[in-house]
C-alpha positions in Angstrom: 0.0 0.0 0.0 3.1 2.6 0.4 4.5 1.5 -2.7 1.4 2.1 -4.1 1.1 5.9 -2.4 4.6 6.7 -3.1 3.4 6.0 -6.8 0.9 7.5 -6.8 2.7 10.7 -5.6 5.0 10.9 -8.1 2.7 10.7 -10.8 0.8 14.1 -8.6 4.7 16.1 -8.8 3.8 18.7 -11.4 5.7 17.9 -15.1 9.2 18.6 -14.6 12.2 19.5 -16.9 16.0 18.0 -16.4 19.0 19.8 -17.4 21.6 18.9 -19.4 24.7 19.9 -18.6 26.5 22.1 -21.2 29.4 23.5 -19.9 31.0 25.3 -16.6 33.9 27.7 -15.9 36.4 27.3 -12.3 36.0 30.7 -10.5 37.5 29.9 -7.1 40.4 27.3 -6.8 39.7 24.9 -3.6 42.8 23.2 -1.7 39.8 20.7 -0.6 36.7 19.1 -2.8 35.5 21.3 -5.7 36.8 24.6 -6.8 33.4 27.2 -7.1 32.1 27.6 -10.4 29.6 28.5 -12.9 27.9 26.1 -14.9 25.2 26.5 -17.8 22.6 23.5 -18.1 19.9 23.3 -21.1 16.5 21.8 -20.6 13.1 22.3 -23.0 10.1 23.6 -21.7 7.7 20.5 -20.7 4.9 21.7 -22.1 6.6 24.3 -25.4 7.6 21.8 -28.1 10.5 23.9 -29.9 11.8 26.4 -26.2 14.5 25.5 -24.9 15.9 26.9 -21.9 20.0 28.2 -20.6 20.4 29.1 -17.3 23.7 29.8 -15.6 24.6 29.9 -12.2 27.2 29.2 -9.9 28.1 25.6 -7.5 29.7 26.2 -4.4 33.1 23.8 -3.4 34.9 23.0 -1.4 34.4 20.2 1.2 30.7 21.4 2.2 30.4 22.3 -1.1 31.4 17.8 -2.7 29.4 16.6 0.5 26.1 18.5 -0.7 26.2 20.3 1.9 26.9 24.1 0.8 24.5 27.0 -0.5 24.6 28.4 -3.6 24.3 32.0 -4.8 20.7 33.5 -6.2 21.7 34.4 -8.6 21.4 32.9 -12.4 20.8 34.3 -15.5 18.5 32.5 -18.4 18.2 32.9 -21.9 15.2 30.6 -24.0 14.9 30.7 -27.4 12.8 29.0 -30.2 14.3 26.0 -31.8 11.9 24.9 -34.0 8.4 25.3 -34.4 6.6 26.2 -31.1 3.7 23.5 -30.3 1.5 23.8 -26.7 1.3 20.1 -25.2 -1.7 20.5 -23.1 -2.9 24.2 -21.2 -0.9 25.8 -18.7 -1.5 28.5 -16.0 0.7 31.5 -15.8 3.4 31.3 -13.2 3.9 28.1 -13.8 7.5 26.5 -12.7 8.5 24.5 -15.6 12.0 23.8 -13.6 12.7 23.5 -10.2 16.3 22.9 -8.1 17.7 22.5 -4.8 20.3 25.2 -4.0 21.3 23.9 -0.5 20.7 20.8 1.6 17.0 21.7 2.9 15.9 25.3 2.0 17.0 26.7 -1.6 16.3 26.3 -4.7 16.4 27.9 -7.5 13.1 27.6 -9.6 12.0 28.9 -13.4 8.4 30.1 -14.2 5.9 31.2 -17.2 4.2 33.2 -18.9 2.2 34.1 -21.8 2.1 37.4 -22.6 -0.9 37.3 -24.8 -1.4 40.9 -25.7 2.2 40.2 -27.4 2.1 36.8 -28.1 5.3 35.7 -26.6 6.4 33.2 -23.4 8.3 34.7 -20.7 10.4 32.8 -18.2 11.6 34.3 -15.4 13.9 32.5 -12.6 14.3 33.2 -8.6 16.1 31.8 -6.4 13.6 31.3 -2.8 14.3 29.7 0.8 11.3 28.5 2.8 12.2 31.4 5.4 13.3 34.0 3.0 13.6 34.4 -0.6 15.8 36.9 -2.9 14.2 39.1 -5.0 17.8 38.6 -7.5 15.7 37.4 -11.1 16.7 37.0 -14.3 14.5 37.0 -17.2 14.0 36.4 -21.3 11.4 36.2 -23.7 10.0 34.5 -26.6 7.8 36.3 -29.1 6.7 33.2 -30.5 7.0 33.1 -34.8 6.2 30.8 -37.7 9.0 28.5 -38.1 10.2 28.0 -41.6 12.2 24.2 -42.5 15.1 25.6 -43.9 
């Protein structure tokens, strides 16, 4: 019965994108553990075919970072692009979460949400960091006008 409930809970969770690491650069050398770095990741919007988002963010190294105990910084940058014909798979609501990643052991996450600017026929993606007690106002935004895609 417990297994059934766990499976049902997983199925009830919102559809989320999985990130693929594109590359990284080292920013601070650490004697013990991995260096501090900036990673660049890509993910496809799970409900909007033809859109890929690129996210860059800091990852804390050192012993704590290597063990997954360090808290990463709140800063992130995002650039989403149309990479093919845009097709919507199902309905979505403004502010729907399309990507989420833990940036500390327990309390802090970085997430990307999507909005649709109907007047301008544009998809807008916002990345921000939040914490159980207090989030951060640092954020980044990108927009994709929905245009016809020509096969070349």
